[in-house]
N, C-alpha and C positions, 0 to 999 in steps of 0.2 A: 370596468376599471377598478372598482372598489375591491373586487376579488384579488387583484394583483397588488394593489397599493396598501391594503389594510395591514398585512404582515410587516411591511416595510417601515411602519411607524415605530417599531420596537428595535432598539439598538442591538439586542442579542440576535434578532433575525438577520439584520444587515451583516453582522460579524459572521454569523453562521453561513449565510449565502456566499460571502466572499471566501471563507475558509473552504467551503465545499467545492467551489470552482477551482481554487488554487490547488487543493489536494487532488481533485479529479484530473486536472491537466498533468500534474507531476506523475500520478499513478499511471495515466494512460501512456505517457511517453516511455517511462521505464518499463511498464507492463508490456509494451510492444516487444521488447527484447525477451521478457519472461515467456511470452507466448511463442515467439520464434524459436527459442532454445528449449522449449518444453520444461520450464522451471516452475510450473504452477505449484508442485508439491513443495519446492524450496520456499516459495513465497508464503505458503500456508504455515510451514514449519517455523519460518523466521518470525512470523507474526506471533506465534505462540511462545517462542523462546524468550521474548522480552518480558514475559510474566514475572520471573524471579527478580528482574531488575526493577520493575514497577513496585513489587512487594517490598524489596529491600529498601528502595528509596522512600517508600511510604513509612516504613518502620523507623528508619534512621532520622527522617525529618519530622517525626511526630504527627504524621497524618496530613501534612500540607501537600497540595497537589502541584504547586508552581514549579518545583524542581524535578518532577517525575519525567519530563521530556528528556532531560539529560541522562537519567538512569536508563530509560528505554533506549535511547540512542546508543549509549555505550554498550549495553547488553546486545543489541541487535548487530552492531558492527563486529563485536567479538564472536558472536555465534556464527555470523556469516563467514568470517575468515576461518573460524574453527572447522566448519563443515568443509570448506575448500581445502584446508591443510590435511584433514583426515582422508579425504577422498583422493588426494594427490599422492600422499606419502605412505599410505598404508594399503594393504591388499584388500581394500574395501570399496565396493561400488558407491557411487555418489548417493543413490537413493537410500542405501543402507546407512551411510554416514549421516544423512539428513534425519533418518528415523531415530538413530541413536541420540543425536543432539536434541532433537525435538522432544523425545520422551523424557530424557534426563532433565532438561531445563524446565519443561512443563511440570514435572513432578516436584522439582525444587521450588518452583513458584507456588504450587499448591501447599507444600510443606510450610513455607514461610507464611502464607496467608492463614493457614490453620492455627498459627500461634496467636493471632489477634482476631477475636470474634467480630468486633465492630467493623473490621475491614470489609466484611462481606457486603455491606451496604454500598460502599464506594466502589467496590470491584465491578459492579454492573456497568458503571460509566466506561470502564476500560475494556470490558468484554464486548459491549454493544454500541459504544460510541456515545458522545454527548456534545454534538456539534453546536447545539443551542447554548451550551455553557462555555463556549470558547471565549477566553478573556482577550483583551487587547494585547497583552504580553504574549499569549499563545499564538495569536494571529500574526504578530511580528516574527515569531520563531518559524511559523509555517512559511511565511513569505520569504524570509532570508534563506532558510535551508532548502526550500523548494526551488528558489532561484539558483542556488549553488548547484543543485542536481541538474537542472536544465542547462546551465552553463557548461558543466562538465560533459553532458551528453552532446551538446553542440560542438565542443572542442574535439571530442574523440569520436565523432559520428562515423567517419569512414572506417576507423579501426574496429569499432563495435559492430558495424554492419558486416565487415569482412569476417570477423570472428563468429558472428551469428549464422551467416549463410554458408561459410566454407572454412572451418577451422584448419583444414590441411593447407589451404591457400595462405592463411594467416601465418602459419609456421614457415611455409615456403618463402614468403616475403620477409621473413625474419622479424616479424612483429613481436614485441614482448608479451607473449600470450598469457603467461602466468600473472604478470603485472596487470594486464587488461582485465583478466578474469577477476582478480581481487578488487580492482577498481569498480567493476560492474556489480560484484557482490556487495561492496560498500555502498554503492548508490541505491541498491534495493533495500539495504538495511536502513539508510537514512529516510527513504521513502516510507518504509513501514513505520518508523518513529514519528515522522511528520503526520501521517494519516491516523495515528492512534486515537486521538480525541474525536475525529470525524466519524469513523465507522467502527472503531474498536477492534480488538484482537480477533474476535470470532468472525467478523465480516471482512477483514482486511484483504484476504486473498481475492475476494470478489472484485474489488476496485482495481486490483493489479491485473486481473485476468479478463474480466467480462467485457469492458469497453474495448480492449485491444483485440479480443477474440471476435467481437462484433465487427470491428473495422476490417479484420482479416478476411471476413466473408465477402466484403464489398470491394476490396482492392488487393493487388499483389505487390504494390510498390511501397517500400518502407516509409518514405516521407508522407504519402497519402494516408497510410495506415496510422501513423502517429497523429496526423491532423484530425482524421475522422474519430479516432479513439479519444482524443482530447475533447472534441465536440460532444461525443456521446457521454463522456464522463461529466463534463460541465453541465450538460442538460439534465443528467441524472441527479446531480447535486441540487440544481434549482427546482426541478419538478418534485424530487423527493422531499425537500424541505417544505414546499407548499402542501404536499400531501400530509406530511407530519403535522403541520400547523392546523389544517382543517379537519383531519380525521383523528387527531390525537393518538398517533402511533409513534413508535420509536423512530427517531430521525435516521439513524444508521441503517435500520432495516428498510425504511422507505426508499432511501437512496439506492441501496443494493437491488431492491425489487424493481425499481425503475430501470436500472441498468440491465437487469435480466429481461425485462419486457423488450427493450431495444434489441437485445441479442435474439430473442425469439422472433421478432419481426424481421430482422435481417436474415435469420435462418430460413424463415418461411418464404421470404422473397427470393432467396437463393434457390430454393427447391422448385418454385413455380416459374422462375424466370426462364424464358426460352433460350436454348443454347445458340 
């Protein structure tokens, strides 16, 4: 029991555990749509496009980190809708539009970062996560915006499901396809911003994709997929933080590696399971 209880005597561990579970559940639910629609590259690109927002917020606010969530959120939403607008209104494929926005925004972030040498030290927290440094204020932001994301998904569950499985049927039913697409892109953007401090820019796509992909190997029903994905993501957060505490490794990396192990176990079970 001491193995389980010892880390819990520290407030930063309790906040980190709660943040990891909340972020894991939100990422798993939204990530189910990302996996179903083959948007993994979009999620990866979106995670990297928030870099200039973080850098600009850091420079404007004199190095304080409390307001960086809002800069990351605004940048992610603008980038998500920008990618959607370019792919719809121009003669450019969606993956090409993603690549253009991804490269341009990431380069802008690097350019801004290069103007302040001391920023390189703090940058590691945003690249690889700093869940053990989650403040009470950040935890409230994660809970509020994560709750909003889950509430919107619940409200538009049928519409998102139809759009993900059969876009042609969605148009036939005269659903507002463009509006729903923009709403889903916005939800992914909010999820990326919410997850920033937990796993960081570099590992963000793993939490969006890996738990949902793991669940997709075990079930073909969307509600079950979301539930299993949320379970795997929450367990990855809990186990990953304990591994981080006892093995002294980066918390974000430990969480993602745990999620990857779950995926490999599900993949192996799927291969050996009798038909």
